[in-house]
Structure formats: structure tokens, C-alpha cells
N, C-alpha and C positions, 0 to 999 in steps of 0.2 A: 589408562594408568597414569598417575602423576609422574612426569619425567624426572622429578627430583626426589622421589621416595625410595631411598636406599633399600629398604627391606623388601619392596616389591621386586626389585631386580634379584635380590638374593633368593626369594621364594621361587621366582620363575626359573632362575638358574638351577635350583634344586630340582624342579619339575623336569626341566630339559635333561638333567643328569639321569634322573630315574627313567626317562624315555630313551636313553642311549644317544641323545643328541648333544654330544660332548662339546663340540665347537660352539654351539649356541649357549650352552651352560657357561663356558669360559667367557663369552662375550658379556653375559649378564653379570657374572662375578666381577669382570673388569669394570663394568659401569658402576656397580655397587662400591667398589674400591675407589673409583674416581670420585664418587660423591662423598665417601667417608673413608679417607686413607687409613683410619685406625680401626676399621671394622674387621676384627680378627677372624670372625667366623667365615667371612667371604674369602679371606686368604686360605684358611684351612680347607674349605670345600674346593677351592680352585686347585690347591695343592693335591687334593685327592683325585681330582679329574686328571691333572697332569700325570700323576703317578700311574693311574689306570691306562693312560695313553703311552706309557713307557718314557715319559719325559721327566726322568728323575731329577735332573738339574733344576728345572722349573719348579718341581714339587718341593725340593729341598729349600729353594729360595723362599717360596711362600710359607713353608712351615717355620723357617727361620724368622720370618717377619712375625708370625704368630708368637713365637717365643720372645722376640724383642718387645712385643706389646705386653708382655707379662702374663700370657695365657699359656698353659701347658696342656 
């Protein structure tokens, strides 16, 4: 995998999420966001994972970032 390919991290994070490997999903979404701080979909999905883990504050922060990027 190209270590600078943002979308690869997003897709792998999604796969981890579907497999129930939530911490690994968060790690990949973190990396996608690090590579592209304006990648709203990564914030949205990471917020969904946090919400599922009962981390409402983290989820709200990520969803707020999505809104600030102009995505609803």
C-alpha cells in the first residue's frame, strides 16, 4: 500500500469497522486525516466509530469538523 494514499487508509478503516476491529479503524481514519486534514468522510466515519464505542464527545467533535468543512 502506498503510505501516502489517503483513500487506501479510509477504505481499510472501513473494512476494519465492518469486521468489528474499531481501534484499527480509528487508526486508519486518523492516518487518512493526517494525510488530508480536509477529508470530511474520514471524520464522519471516525465519528461513527466513536459513537458506536460510546465516546459521544469524540463523535460530536468529528461530526462538527464535517459541518465546518461544509458537508452535512
